[in-house]
N, C-alpha and C positions, 0 to 999 in steps of 0.2 A: 776527035774529042767529043763532038756533039753526040755521035753515035754511042760512045762509051758512057757519057753522062745519061743518055736516055735509057741505056741498058741498066746502068746502076740504079737509076730512079725506079725503073720497073721492078728490079730485084728488091730494092728497099720497100717498095709498095707491097710486094708479095709477102715479104717477111713481116711487115707491119700488119697486113691483113690477117696473116696466119696467127700472129701474136694476139691480136684483138679477138679473133675467133676462139683461140685457146682460152683466153681470159674469160670470155662469155660462157664457154662451156664449163670452166672451172667454177664459175659463180652459180651454176645451177644447183639448187638445193634438193637433195633426195631425202627420203625418209623410210624408216621401217617401223612396223607396229608390233609391239610385243604380243605374242599370241595368248598370253595368260592375262595380262593386265589391260591390254588395249592401248597402252601408253606409247606415244609416238616419239621416236628418236630421229633427229635430223642431222644431216651431214654438215650443216653450217648454219649461220645466222640468217633468218628470214627477215627481209626488209618489208615493212608495211607502209601503206598509205591508209588514210581514214576518210574516204569520201562520205559525205552526208547523204543518206537515202531516207526520204520522208522524215527528215529532222534528226536522224540517228547516225552517228559516225560508225561506219562498218569497217572492221579490220579487214584489209584487202592486201594479200601478199603480192610482191612483185612477181609477175608471171601469171597473175590472175586478173579477172575483172569482176566488178559487182555492179548491179543495176536493178531497177524495178521495172515491171511491165504489167500489163493488164490483158485479160481476155473477157469476152462477154459470154455469160452462162445464164440461161433462162431469162434473158433480157436485162441482166444486171452486170455491171463491170466488176470483175474480181481481180485483185492485185496479187503479185507474188514478187519475191526478191530472189535474184540469181547470184550465185558466186561460182565461177567456173574458170578453168584454165584459159589462158589467152596466149595464142589463138586456141579456139575450141578444137579439141581432138575429135577425129571422126569416130562416130558410133560409140561415144563415151557412155558409161553407166550413169545412173541418176539416183541420188538419195534425196527424197522428200523429207523435210524436217518440220514437224507441226508444233507450233508454239503453245504455251500454256494460256489459260484463261486470263484475259486482261492485259496481255502483253502484245508483242508485234513480231512480224517476220524478221525485222532487223535485229530486235533483241535476241531472238532465237539464234540468229547467225552468230552473234557475239558470245552468248552464254554457253553454247555448245563447243566453242573454240574449234569449229569445223574448218576454219581457213587453212591451217597448215596441212590438214588431211587432203583438202581439195588440191593444193599445190603439189604435194608429193605423191598422191595416189591417182590423180588424173580424172576424178569424177566431177560431175555437176552436183552442187548442193543447191536445192531450190526450196525456199521457205514460203509456202502459201500463207495468205492472210485470211483469217476468219472474219466474218461480218461482225462488227462491233467487238472484236477481240475474243469471241467465244465460238467454239466449234459445236455444231449440232451432232453430238456424239451418241445420243440415245434415241434409237428409232421408235421407242414406245411413246415419246412425247415430243418428237420433232420431225420435220420433213427431211427428205433425202437430198436437199439442195447441195449440201457440202460434199456428198458422195458424187453428185453430178459435176461439181466444180473440180474435184480432184481428177475425175475421169477425163474431163475436157482438157484440164491442164496437162495431163500425161500425153494426150493426143497432140496438143500444141507443141510440147517439148520434143516429142518424137519427130514431128515435122521439122524441127530446128536441128535435128541431127543426133538426138539421144537414141541409144540402143533400146528398142522396145522390149527386148527380152531381159534387160538388166535394170529394171526399175524397182526401187526399194522405198519403203515408207517407215518412218519412225517418228515418235512424238513423246512429249513430256507433259505429264499431268493431263489437262483437258486435251492436249494434242496426243497423248498416249491413248486416252479413251477413243479418240477419233481414229487413231491407227488401228485399234482393235475393230472398230466398226468397218474400216476398209478391209481388214482381214476376213470379215464375214461377208461383205457385200461387193468387194472389188478385187478379189483374189485372182480374177482372170487377167488382170493387167499388172499386178504387182507380185514380184518374185519372192520377197521375204519381208519380215516385219520386225521392228524393234519397239518395245513398249517400256517406258520409264515412268515410275511414280503413278501407275494406273493399274488397277485390277479390273476384273470383268463386271460390268453392270448387269443386273438381273434382267433389265429391259432389253438388253442386247442378246443375252444368252438365250432368251426365249424364242428369238427369231433368227439366230445365227445359222445360216446354211450356206457355207462357202461353195462357190462353183468348183473350186479345187482347193485342197489344203496346201498351205505354204509353211515354210520354216518360220519359227517365232522365237524371239529372245526377250525375256523380261528382266528388268532391274527394279527391285523393290527394297525399300528401307524398313527396318523393324521399328524405327522410332518416328515414322511418318504420321503426324497427327491429322493430316488432311485426307490421305488415303491409307487408313490403318491396315497394317500387315495382316491382322486377324479379322478384318472385314467389319462392316457396319451397314445397317439399313439395307439399301439396295446394291451395296458393293460386296462382291465375293471376297473372301479372304485370299491371300496369296496361294495357299495350298488348294483351295477349292477352284480358284482360277486355273491352276495347272491341271487339276483333275479333270476339269471340263475339256481342256485341249488334249489331254492324254486319251480321253474317250473318243474324241473326234479324230485324232491322228493315229489311234491304235498303237500307242507306245507300250513297250513290254517291261521295262525296268528302269532303274535309276543308278547313276554313278555320282557320288558326292565327293567334292574335293574342296579343301580350304586354300584360298589364295594367299600369297605372301603379304604380310602386314608391313607395307613399305612406307607408310606415312604415319606420323605421330598425331593422329586426329581422332583417336578413340573409336575408330570403326574397324571392322574386319569384314571380309567378304567370303561367302561360300557359294560355289557353283554346284547346282544340281542339274545334271545332264540326263534328260529322259531318253532312254535308248530304245532301239528296236522299233521306231515309229514306221509303220508300213504306209502311212499317209503323211504328207507334209514334211517328210525327211528329217526334220530336227526340231527339238523343243528344249529350251534352256531357261533356267532361272538363276539369276545372281541375287542372292540375299545379302543386303548390306546391313549387318548387325550394328546398330547405333546410328544408321544413316537416316537422314530426314527426308523432307519432300524436296528432292534436289536432283540435279543432273550430275552424277559423279564425275569428277575430273574437270568439271566446267567452272564457270564463274559464278554460277548461281548459289545462293544460300537462302532459299525462299523461307523455309521453316525448318530449323534443326541443322544438323551437320551435313555438309557436302563432302563425302568421302573422296580422298585423293589417292586411294589405293588402286583405283581403276579409272579408266577413261571410258565413259559410256559411249562417246563418239567413236573411239577406236574399236571397242568391242562390237558395237552394232555394225560398223562398216565392215570389219573383218568377217563377221558372221554372215552378213547378207551377201557380200561380194562373192561368196563361194557358190551361190545359186543363180540360176536363170530359169526363165519359164519357157 
């Protein structure tokens, strides 16, 4: 009898273990990104916790972890916030997200709604912090310390297991201008770039000499009063910004297409794909007609309308992830 009970218990334990394992696997949330809009569709409900990092509650899905860390660059401590799968996958790609002027790394994490993408797509999202909330994005009137910081940060993250060949950078507003500066001065370490709500500064254009051209994706709103679509003072217009990169990347033509108007928010989106680029592989511009100074598909509504017809996070990630250096 005792032998029978032991065997039965063992069998029950195996069944229970298998059932638990199946339940855990069933609870794993997957996701697919629409190639046109960048909007993420998930297989189930994502459960979040909201740990406070530097005083801000950061949306952190089950199956990921978020934390802050520092590195020393040029004798100064520089901080950054990490949101990554847990456990960390081997040789995972990295998306650097650079925040706007006057905000923080933690705010950038939330406003881009990058968390579900990290969970379902398996990359590290790292949000560096600018000194006093402002990136030194213009080499004509600022030092290169932020370029040094991002370069050192990439090295540190690669040492932690990130894939050095799949490092990408994107930014919003001041962070977008900084992403452009990295495209000019740190393209040897970054495989693709996303720029939102930022055109080209004349101070950067005059000294922009990338070690190698990389793919670039722009998202610009026609009703952005802070970075006007038609340009102002030392800011190129959207079309002149693209013309600058067309010349650098030796692109040969354009293909324009209108995206579906899926949200009732009085915005529409047109994609201009610059084709035949013999350097840098790809160059794209998403023009958000009626869009303000915002991260489309995100939580932000800085000035003007935040379009929900596209997800800037999804479009940038899908675009960048196709490339490696």
